[in-house]
LOFILUM-520608 format. One record per residue: x, y, z of N, C-alpha, C, O in turn; residue in three letters. Coordinates in steps of 0.001 Angstrom, whole numbers, padded with zeros to 6 digits, always signed. Example, Ala and Ser with C-alpha at 12.3 -4.5 7.8 and 13.67 -1.06 7.14 Angstrom:
<nodes>
+013190-005690+007800+012300-004500+007800+013200-003300+007800+014236-003319+008465ALA
+012850-002250+007080+013670-001060+007140+012900+000030+007870+013409+001138+008039SER
</nodes>
This chain:
<nodes>
+027472-003517+003314+026791-004815+003383+025397-004628+003990+025256-004021+005052MET
+024374-005148+003317+023006-005015+003788+022631-006252+004594+022747-007374+004101ILE
+022182-006053+005826+021753-007154+006682+020401-007664+006213+019435-006902+006157ASP
+020323-008952+005873+019076-009524+005389+018603-010675+006278+017834-011528+005835VAL
+019056-010699+007516+018814-011867+008361+017470-011847+009082+016897-012909+009323SER
+016959-010686+009428+015795-010598+010305+014507-010456+009500+013981-009354+009345ASN
+014003-011582+008988+012776-011567+008200+011852-012670+008718+012318-013591+009389ILE
+010541-012595+008417+009599-013590+008928+009908-015002+008412+010478-015166+007334PRO
+009534-015990+009177+009709-017378+008769+008929-017644+007487+007773-017240+007358SER
+009568-018324+006545+008922-018622+005277+009119-017566+004213+008697-017753+003071GLY
+009748-016469+004561+010021-015396+003606+011507-015409+003244+012349-015833+004036TYR
+011808-014941+002049+013193-014859+001592+013440-013451+001068+012658-012940+000265GLN
+014506-012830+001509+014768-011443+001143+015974-011333+000221+017058-011833+000521LEU
+015758-010666-000903+016837-010312-001821+017037-008808-001715+016128-008041-002032VAL
+018217-008376-001273+018503-006955-001080+019511-006489-002119+020563-007103-002297ALA
+019179-005388-002811+020071-004830-003831+020201-003326-003604+019374-002716-002928VAL
+021231-002749-004168+021435-001311-004019+020597-000515-005005+020095+000558-004669LYS
+020442-001030-006218+019651-000313-007219+018980-001300-008144+019488-002397-008375THR
+017828-000903-008677+017045-001770-009555+016124-000884-010372+015844+000253-009991ILE
+015650-001406-011501+014667-000642-012262+013379-000507-011472+012958+000599-011136GLY
+012755-001641-011178+011513-001685-010415+011480-002994-009630+011644-004066-010212SER
+011272-002920-008326+011173-004142-007535+009983-004976-007982+010065-006205-007992THR
+008882-004337-008352+007718-005076-008848+008035-005821-010136+007702-006998-010269ASN
+008675-005148-011083+008966-005779-012368+009889-006977-012200+009680-008016-012825ASP
+010908-006836-011360+011829-007952-011152+011137-009117-010459+011391-010275-010792GLU
+010267-008824-009500+009575-009895-008799+008548-010571-009706+008352-011783-009615LEU
+007895-009811-010573+006976-010416-011545+007728-011385-012449+007243-012481-012731LYS
+008905-010982-012899+009712-011858-013758+010044-013155-013038+009941-014239-013611ARG
+010442-013035-011778+010800-014241-011025+009575-015106-010739+009670-016333-010713ARG
+008430-014470-010525+007208-015230-010265+006798-016055-011476+006395-017210-011338ALA
+006901-015466-012658+006435-016119-013876+007470-017072-014455+007156-018219-014773VAL
+008690-016600-014590+009696-017383-015314+010536-018272-014408+010971-019343-014829PHE
+010771-017846-013170+011572-018647-012247+010719-019467-011287+011241-020257-010500ASP
+009394-019272-011357+008478-019970-010446+008880-019763-008986+008891-020705-008193LYS
+009203-018534-008650+009669-018201-007305+008625-018565-006265+007424-018542-006531ALA
+009105-018902-005078+008219-019301-003988+007528-018101-003356+008040-016982-003377ASP
+006355-018361-002796+005658-017340-002022+006556-016842-000900+007282-017617-000277GLU
+006498-015542-000651+007310-014947+000402+008592-014311-000096+009269-013615+000660GLY
+008940-014537-001365+010133-013885-001897+009924-012369-001874+008905-011862-002344LEU
+010897-011664-001323+010815-010206-001175+012045-009568-001801+013173-010004-001572THR
+011812-008537-002588+012922-007781-003164+012901-006380-002588+011892-005678-002659ILE
+014024-005984-002017+014183-004663-001405+015361-003968-002079+016447-004535-002199TRP
+015134-002748-002510+016203-001981-003144+016337-000617-002484+015348-000021-002058SER
+017563-000134-002404+017801+001195-001836+017316+002294-002765+017018+003402-002318LEU
+017233+001989-004076+016653+002946-005022+016062+002197-006201+016417+001050-006472GLU
+015154+002864-006896+014594+002355-008140+014818+003397-009237+014613+004591-009019GLN
+015233+002941-010401+015428+003870-011511+014197+003954-012403+014102+004839-013253THR
+013243+003025-012211+012009+003036-012997+010833+002669-012099+009989+001852-012469ALA
+010784+003277-010919+009690+003009-009987+008361+003484-010553+008304+004439-011329GLY
+007295+002803-010152+005986+003158-010690+004925+002997-009621+005052+002196-008695LYS
+003857+003801-009783+002706+003710-008904+001505+003220-009682+001649+002621-010747GLY
+000315+003474-009149-000900+003051-009820-001041+003745-011173-000615+004885-011356ARG
-001657+003017-012124-001918+003521-013469-000628+003972-014158-000620+004929-014932GLN
+000473+003250-013852+001782+003487-014468+002329+004884-014215+003134+005388-014998ASN
+001895+005517-013118+002471+006802-012765+003899+006603-012265+004215+005582-011655ARG
+004744+007571-012523+006125+007505-012046+006166+007621-010527+005494+008472-009945ASN
+006963+006756-009882+007149+006826-008432+008597+007217-008189+009500+006410-008411TRP
+008831+008443-007739+010189+008922-007486+010841+008037-006434+010320+007890-005329VAL
+011993+007442-006783+012571+006395-005939+014055+006595-005693+014855+005681-005895SER
+014420+007798-005254+015819+008065-004934+016192+007404-003611+015303+007098-002817ASN
+017478+007175-003350+017901+006548-002099+017408+007335-000884+017344+008564-000905PRO
+017065+006605+000169+016635+007241+001405+015259+006813+001865+014920+006976+003037GLY
+014451+006262+000950+013126+005764+001302+013102+004234+001231+014099+003611+000869ASN
+011968+003640+001576+011839+002182+001521+011083+001771+000265+009992+002273-000003MET
+011670+000854-000504+011042+000319-001698+011162-001198-001658+012272-001730-001688TYR
+010046-001894-001590+010124-003352-001573+008870-003956-002182+007813-003326-002228CYS
+009012-005191-002648+007897-005943-003221+007933-007357-002668+009001-007945-002494SER
+006740-007899-002394+006599-009229-001809+005705-010072-002711+004697-009592-003229VAL
+006089-011340-002892+005329-012257-003736+004401-013128-002893+004838-013774-001941LEU
+003119-013139-003253+002150-014040-002632+001540-014931-003718+001430-014539-004880PHE
+001154-016122-003312+000511-017067-004229-000814-017528-003612-000883-018622-003051ARG
-001854-016715-003709-003111-017013-003020-003994-018053-003712-004801-018709-003054PRO
-003850-018212-005040-004677-019135-005828-006160-018971-005486-006806-019885-004974THR
-006665-017803-005779-008078-017502-005521-008598-016690-006699-007850-016388-007629CYS
-009873-016339-006660-010447-015540-007736-009964-014099-007619-009482-013678-006567VAL
-010098-013353-008706-009550-011997-008771-010134-011102-007682-009401-010334-007060ILE
-011433-011186-007445-012071-010315-006457-011485-010532-005062-011318-009577-004303ALA
-011177-011763-004727-010580-012034-003428-009125-011574-003385-008683-011017-002380GLU
-008382-011799-004456-006984-011384-004492-006852-009873-004337-005875-009386-003768ALA
-007839-009130-004845-007795-007668-004737-007831-007210-003286-007374-006110-002974ALA
-008366-008032-002403-008416-007669-000984-007024-007565-000365-006843-006897+000653GLN
-006047-008221-000976-004669-008167-000465-004135-006740-000501-003201-006411+000231ILE
-004718-005889-001348-004218-004514-001485-004308-003721-000194-003603-002725-000034SER
-005168-004147+000738-005300-003432+002004-004224-003827+003014-003975-003093+003970TYR
-003594-004964+002812-002633-005471+003787-001373-004615+003913-000965-004322+005037LEU
-000729-004195+002802+000509-003430+002963+000319-002081+003637+001207-001623+004357PRO
-000816-001440+003420-001061-000144+004054-001211-000321+005565-000644+000439+006350VAL
-001987-001338+005959-002142-001619+007385-000794-001992+007998-000452-001535+009088ILE
-000030-002828+007288+001275-003255+007801+002232-002082+007969+002946-001995+008967ALA
+002245-001183+006997+003131-000015+007090+002701+000898+008229+003540+001436+008950ALA
+001381+001074+008392+000893+001884+009500+001292+001309+010842+001721+002043+011733GLY
+001152-000021+010997+001540-000661+012250+003041-000570+012476+003492-000347+013599GLU
+003814-000740+011410+005269-000671+011534+005711+000702+012020+006531+000809+012932ALA
+005171+001741+011416+005560+003094+011819+005066+003418+013225+005772+004080+013986LEU
+003872+002964+013580+003364+003201+014932+004251+002543+015973+004450+003091+017057ALA
+004791+001357+015649+005666+000668+016595+006990+001391+016784+007616+001290+017840SER
+007413+002120+015761+008695+002828+015821+008555+004273+016287+009474+004828+016888LEU
+007398+004883+016007+007199+006304+016298+006279+006557+017480+006302+007638+018067LEU
+005470+005566+017831+004490+005750+018901+003099+005956+018336+002944+006407+017201GLY
+002098+005631+019118+000713+005693+018656+000171+007111+018517-000896+007306+017935ASP
+000890+008104+019041+000377+009475+018982+000510+010101+017599-000098+011135+017328SER
+001304+009481+016719+001498+010012+015376+000218+009801+014565-000377+008725+014609VAL
-000197+010819+013833-001476+010789+013120-001339+010085+011772-001183+010729+010734SER
-001400+008749+011803-001349+007942+010590-002760+007505+010217-003517+007040+011069LEU
-003112+007654+008944-004434+007274+008481-004322+006594+007113-003339+006769+006393ARG
-005357+005811+006773-005406+005117+005495-006383+005831+004565-007476+006230+004967TYR
-005962+005980+003323-006841+006568+002301-007077+005531+001212-006137+004939+000681LYS
-008347+005324+000892-008716+004331-000123-008142+004715-001488-008171+005895-001838TRP
-007619+003761-002274-007646+002342-001957-006410+001824-001238-006500+000801-000560PRO
-005262+002479-001353-004048+001874-000790-002954+002894-000452-001774+002648-000702ASN
-003347+004032+000114-002389+005066+000501-002295+005172+002016-003276+004974+002733ASP
-001092+005490+002488-000861+005770+003905-000610+007265+004055+000215+007836+003341LEU
-001325+007899+004985-001234+009340+005195-000636+009653+006557-000853+008935+007533LEU
+000117+010735+006599+000614+011314+007842+000193+012772+007856+000586+013548+006985LEU
-000607+013143+008845-001130+014512+008911-001798+014919+007589-001615+016032+007097ASN
-002577+013980+007030-003365+014200+005806-002497+014388+004553-002963+014925+003548ARG
-001262+013953+004618-000377+013987+003456+000123+012573+003186+000322+011789+004115LYS
+000320+012256+001931+000711+010899+001558+002178+010632+001879+003063+011389+001480LYS
+002422+009540+002609+003809+009128+002855+004092+007746+002273+005247+007322+002239ILE
+003062+007036+001815+003302+005712+001264+002144+005228+000432+001015+005699+000574GLY
+002437+004275-000445+001396+003719-001279+001769+002337-001786+002947+001995-001891GLY
+000747+001547-002100+000945+000180-002569+000608+000064-004048-000215+000812-004575ALA
+001259-000886-004702+000942-001234-006081+000875-002756-006178+001878-003441-005976LEU
-000315-003283-006490-000490-004714-006668-000555-005046-008151-001229-004364-008924LEU
+000151-006097-008537+000099-006620-009890-000036-008132-009783+000558-008752-008901GLU
-000816-008726-010679-001101-010151-010544-001262-010815-011897-001415-010155-012925SER
-001224-012146-011869-001493-012940-013052-002802-013683-012894-003310-013826-011782GLY
-003354-014157-014006-004594-014932-013999-004387-016165-014882-003913-016048-016012VAL
-004743-017350-014366-004564-018565-015159-005807-018873-015988-006767-018102-015988ASP
-005786-019996-016688-006873-020338-017602-008175-020650-016887-009236-020686-017510GLN
-008100-020877-015576-009296-021143-014793-009852-019898-014106-010805-019977-013331ASN
-009243-018747-014399-009697-017507-013787-009192-017303-012379-009681-016425-011668GLY
-008210-018106-011955-007629-017970-010622-006337-017172-010686-005680-017101-011725LEU
-005987-016578-009558-004779-015744-009470-003649-016579-008870-003669-016860-007672VAL
-002664-016982-009676-001578-017814-009159-000488-017030-008450+000277-017595-007668PRO
-000411-015726-008721+000605-014910-008046+000147-013458-007945-000544-012941-008823TRP
+000548-012823-006863+000309-011397-006643+001604-010780-006149+002200-011263-005187VAL
+002036-009723-006800+003206-008961-006353+002706-007716-005638+001974-006907-006208VAL
+003109-007574-004386+002674-006462-003538+003844-005497-003363+004757-005757-002579VAL
+003814-004401-004085+004858-003389-003949+004440-002301-002987+003268-001931-002922GLY
+005406-001787-002236+005098-000677-001331+006282+000279-001274+007434-000132-001139PHE
+005963+001572-001380+006970+002617-001231+006615+003499-000061+005458+003884+000105GLY
+007612+003824+000761+007372+004599+001975+008362+005746+002047+009575+005539+002007LEU
+007828+006973+002155+008671+008170+002183+009240+008383+003583+008560+008903+004467ASN
+010474+007981+003772+011113+008144+005079+011898+009445+005166+011816+010153+006169LEU
+012659+009766+004121+013570+010910+004194+013358+011962+003112+013923+013051+003203ASN
+012567+011667+002100+012265+012679+001074+010954+012317+000400+010430+011219+000590HIS
+010423+013250-000393+009125+013033-001038+009027+013903-002278+009715+014919-002374TYR
+008180+013521-003232+007992+014344-004424+007144+015573-004096+006263+015522-003238PRO
+007417+016654-004777+006696+017909-004508+005710+018276-005612+004967+019249-005481THR
+005699+017507-006696+004861+017873-007849+003661+016936-007990+003253+016605-009103ASP
+003101+016513-006860+001950+015612-006887+000668+016387-006619+000675+017393-005909THR
-000440+015906-007198-001716+016592-006975-002156+016441-005519-002586+017406-004888ARG
-002042+015211-004991-002359+015012-003582-001110+015316-002775-000043+014792-003097PHE
-001197+016145-001733-000001+016550-000975+000758+015354-000424+000155+014400+000068PRO
+002083+015407-000507+002940+014337-000002+003886+014883+001057+004072+016094+001176ALA
+004473+013984+001814+005463+014370+002812+006320+013155+003133+006122+012085+002557THR
+007262+013312+004041+008089+012204+004510+008145+012239+006027+007795+013242+006649SER
+008583+011148+006613+008723+011087+008069+009681+012162+008560+009386+012869+009524ILE
+010819+012284+007903+011807+013262+008343+011285+014686+008181+011465+015513+009075GLN
+010645+014982+007061+010168+016337+006818+009038+016717+007763+008964+017859+008217SER
+008155+015761+008063+006982+016066+008857+007261+016028+010357+006719+016834+011114GLU
+008111+015084+010787+008330+014873+012220+009741+015200+012696+009995+015286+013897LEU
+010659+015381+011741+012047+015610+012115+012733+014363+012631+013763+014448+013299GLY
+012165+013196+012324+012690+011930+012811+013336+011156+011673+012768+011046+010586THR
+014527+010619+011927+015220+009801+010941+015138+008343+011381+015646+007974+012439VAL
+014501+007529+010565+014374+006102+010849+015324+005303+009966+015524+005637+008798LEU
+015903+004254+010524+016738+003356+009738+015839+002532+008815+014869+001924+009268GLU
+016161+002516+007528+015316+001828+006563+015159+000355+006923+014054-000181+006841ILE
+016239-000307+007320+016165-001732+007643+015238-001986+008825+014527-002990+008841LYS
+015231-001102+009810+014318-001274+010947+012865-001170+010504+012008-001923+010966ASN
+012598-000223+009599+011242-000071+009071+010858-001298+008258+009747-001813+008385VAL
+011779-001763+007423+011505-002945+006608+011211-004159+007478+010266-004900+007205LEU
+012007-004373+008519+011781-005507+009422+010383-005459+010029+009663-006457+010033ASP
+010007-004286+010541+008691-004141+011175+007575-004293+010147+006539-004889+010444ALA
+007773-003769+008959+006763-003860+007900+006540-005306+007474+005396-005749+007376TYR
+007619-006046+007220+007478-007428+006773+006856-008311+007852+006059-009198+007548LEU
+007217-008069+009105+006630-008842+010196+005124-008630+010265+004364-009585+010423ALA
+004694-007378+010148+003264-007074+010192+002552-007592+008950+001448-008129+009048SER
+003170-007438+007786+002558-007918+006540+002362-009434+006585+001322-009936+006158LEU
+003344-010159+007093+003236-011621+007193+002073-012004+008113+001326-012934+007812ALA
+001919-011292+009233+000813-011583+010157-000530-011342+009488-001447-012153+009618ARG
-000650-010231+008775-001936-009899+008164-002260-010807+006984-003426-011118+006742TRP
-001245-011228+006255-001504-012163+005160-002004-013495+005709-002937-014087+005167TYR
-001379-013961+006787-001833-015204+007427-003251-015043+007968-004063-015963+007868ALA
-003547-013882+008538-004896-013612+009056-005908-013630+007924-006977-014226+008059CYS
-005589-012994+006825-006492-012961+005671-006743-014362+005138-007877-014700+004797TRP
-005708-015175+005061-005876-016544+004588-006768-017360+005524-007602-018144+005069GLN
-006587-017172+006828-007312-017979+007812-008733-017485+008081-009649-018283+008277ASP
-008908-016154+008090-010175-015588+008555-010920-014772+007508-012040-014324+007756GLU
-010317-014574+006349-010991-013818+005314-010797-012314+005452-009910-011856+006173GLY
-011632-011553+004757-011431-010112+004646-011949-009311+005840-011485-008193+006067PHE
-012891-009847+006603-013538-009039+007633-012566-008476+008671-012689-007293+008988GLU
-011606-009232+009227-010653-008620+010162-009830-007512+009504-009513-006507+010139PRO
-009489-007701+008234-008740-006679+007492-009593-005420+007340-009121-004305+007562VAL
-010839-005614+006965-011763-004492+006801-011888-003695+008095-011841-002465+008076ARG
-012046-004389+009217-012191-003710+010502-010930-002924+010862-011014-001799+011355LYS
-009765-003518+010613-008506-002830+010926-008328-001594+010049-007858-000558+010519ALA
-008703-001704+008780-008579-000561+007877-009514+000562+008316-009106+001721+008383TRP
-010748+000225+008610-011718+001237+009021-011321+001907+010329-011610+003086+010531LEU
-010666+001175+011215-010282+001739+012509-009278+002881+012363-009177+003737+013241ALA
-008534+002894+011253-007551+003967+011037-007781+004703+009724-006868+005336+009194SER
-008996+004620+009202-009305+005302+007947-009390+006805+008154-009566+007279+009276ALA
-009263+007549+007062-009487+008991+007129-010908+009245+007614-011748+008346+007568HIS
-011176+010424+008063-012391+010747+008815-013672+010306+008115-013881+010591+006936THR
-014528+009602+008865-015853+009272+008336-016623+010557+008043-016425+011585+008691PHE
-017490+010472+007067-018308+011589+006622-017502+012641+005863-018048+013669+005463ASP
-016207+012392+005662-015379+013364+004938-015849+013486+003495-015992+012468+002817GLU
-016095+014707+003000-016462+014877+001593-015289+014497+000686-014160+014943+000892PRO
-015574+013679-000306-014530+013173-001197-014854+013494-002651-016008+013693-003030LEU
-013801+013535-003442-013915+013564-004897-013250+012288-005399-012069+012057-005141ILE
-014004+011463-006113-013451+010231-006659-013434+010334-008173-014470+010512-008813ILE
-012236+010220-008734-012086+010225-010182-012006+008786-010662-011077+008059-010309GLN
-012965+008380-011456-012977+007031-012009-013246+007125-013498-014363+007429-013915THR
-012230+006866-014294-012357+007072-015732-012529+008549-016022-011728+009369-015573GLY
-013568+008895-016769-013835+010301-017095-014856+010917-016157-015282+012054-016364SER
-015253+010183-015132-016312+010639-014236-015745+011116-012906-014843+010489-012351GLU
-016269+012216-012400-015971+012690-011055-017195+012450-010173-018297+012894-010495ASN
-016996+011752-009072-018087+011413-008166-017847+012143-006846-016740+012113-006308ILE
-018864+012785-006336-018739+013576-005110-019627+012973-004022-020745+012533-004290PHE
-019119+012961-002807-019938+012503-001696-019111+012186-000472-017908+011950-000582GLY
-019738+012176+000697-019024+011864+001928-018731+010369+002054-019508+009524+001609PRO
-017594+010071+002670-017168+008703+002926-018063+008079+003989-018276+008662+005052PHE
-018590+006875+003692-019498+006210+004625-018976+004878+005138-019158+004557+006313ARG
-018324+004090+004270-017983+002740+004702-017051+002078+003688-016794+002605+002606ASP
-016562+000914+004077-015859-000005+003201-016693-001285+003209-016940-001849+004275LEU
-017134-001754+002033-018054-002891+002059-017299-004206+002247-016075-004221+002379ASP
-018046-005306+002258-017468-006609+002589-016494-007119+001546-015773-008086+001795GLU
-016459-006484+000374-015525-006881-000677-014387-005883-000862-013484-006115-001666ASN
-014426-004762-000115-013361-003772-000215-013710-002561-001047-012857-001698-001252GLY
-014932-002466-001533-015340-001297-002307-015591-000113-001376-016059-000278-000249ALA
-015272+001073-001866-015528+002306-001124-017007+002654-001223-017585+002620-002309LEU
-017617+002987-000099-019028+003369-000077-019124+004855+000235-018669+005300+001289VAL
-019710+005617-000667-019955+007033-000436-021442+007306-000646-022156+006508-001252ILE
-021885+008434-000142-023281+008819-000295-023360+009989-001254-022852+011074-000970GLU
-023993+009767-002379-024159+010812-003375-025569+011385-003275-026379+010931-002467THR
-025849+012372-004096-027177+012968-004100-028257+011998-004516-029433+012210-004218GLY
-027868+010923-005211-028848+009929-005660-028789+008645-004843-029375+007634-005229SER
-028074+008683-003701-028032+007515-002839-026625+006980-002652-025654+007577-003115GLY
-026527+005859-001976-025227+005256-001717-024657+004648-002990-025381+004119-003834PHE
-023340+004742-003099-022682+004195-004283-021406+003478-003870-020631+003973-003052ARG
-021207+002310-004450-020000+001524-004189-019040+001689-005346-019428+001574-006509ARG
-017774+001962-005022-016765+002230-006041-015624+001238-005854-015055+001126-004768ILE
-015298+000522-006926-014264-000513-006836-012917-000060-007379-011908-000726-007146SER
-012879+001067-008103-011611+001578-008634-011725+003079-008841-012765+003577-009273ALA
-010652+003798-008532-010652+005242-008717-009591+005912-007874-008942+005279-007042GLY
-009425+007208-008104-008489+008030-007333-009286+008932-006412-010237+009586-006841ASP
-008897+008966-005143-009643+009709-004126-008893+010978-003737-007687+010957-003494VAL
-009634+012084-003685-009087+013356-003223-010035+013943-002192-011245+013721-002244TYR
-009469+014697-001251-010300+015389-000271-010764+016696-000874-010043+017311-001660PHE
-011957+017124-000515-012434+018434-000943-011791+019501-000068-011420+019215+001071THR
-011650+020733-000575-011027+021786+000231-011726+021966+001569-012955+021971+001644PRO
-010930+022114+002627-011460+022274+003960-010580+023256+004714-009403+022988+004956LYS
-011150+024386+005081-010395+025435+005790-009124+025822+005041-008079+026077+005639ASN
-009245+025858+003723-008110+026305+002917-007117+025226+002611-006151+025474+001891GLY
-007321+023989+003150-006389+022897+002894-007082+021827+002079-008308+021717+002088ASN
-006280+021032+001367-006820+019935+000566-006561+018634+001291-006932+017569+000799VAL
</nodes>
């Protein structure tokens, strides 16, 4: 029996043992069932988990997989700012359980790193109405607690593999949802600037040389900032450049990526 009692006020949790994709099921409920904001689907495993750009997300039992429904009713550019909330929430949740000494960092646009290796990532999917507003956003997040994929270009790890610590999934979920609810309320009340500041405070190292793959183009330059809309700011040979979509990789440093 899965305990589903300890969730933030205004949120509703549906817990299942297995599912194709928590995002896909929540999208269906958002569109066809007109589900309320705050509906959360948590599964012990996914048989068709996915990441950004429809990449496969290995989702065997032992890690955290959940999706949360928000109804911001705003323009697309503003709704995209929600993508920073789950990473911050997951970082805060793990810090509360593991202690602040653990080296957790955020990598643009929506990855959580532990010791420069990926342990979690977000996937946002949304709808757009006839007025160009976003009536629903599904915020999916996967967190590697006990295992991780080994065939990824960017190095990955898990809490157990990296720290030797076993966390109860439900405890992590409780802390994550509590933090996510706080940050969503903050974003609604105060806008993106508090979110931007929190993300930058735990971002990967400033001035770090990056490789950004966007479409068929590779862009090189050190990380400088996150702008007021959430775009990544890097400095290239021809000046500063703002990037709104792409995959970020670190350049080799002392033999490590």
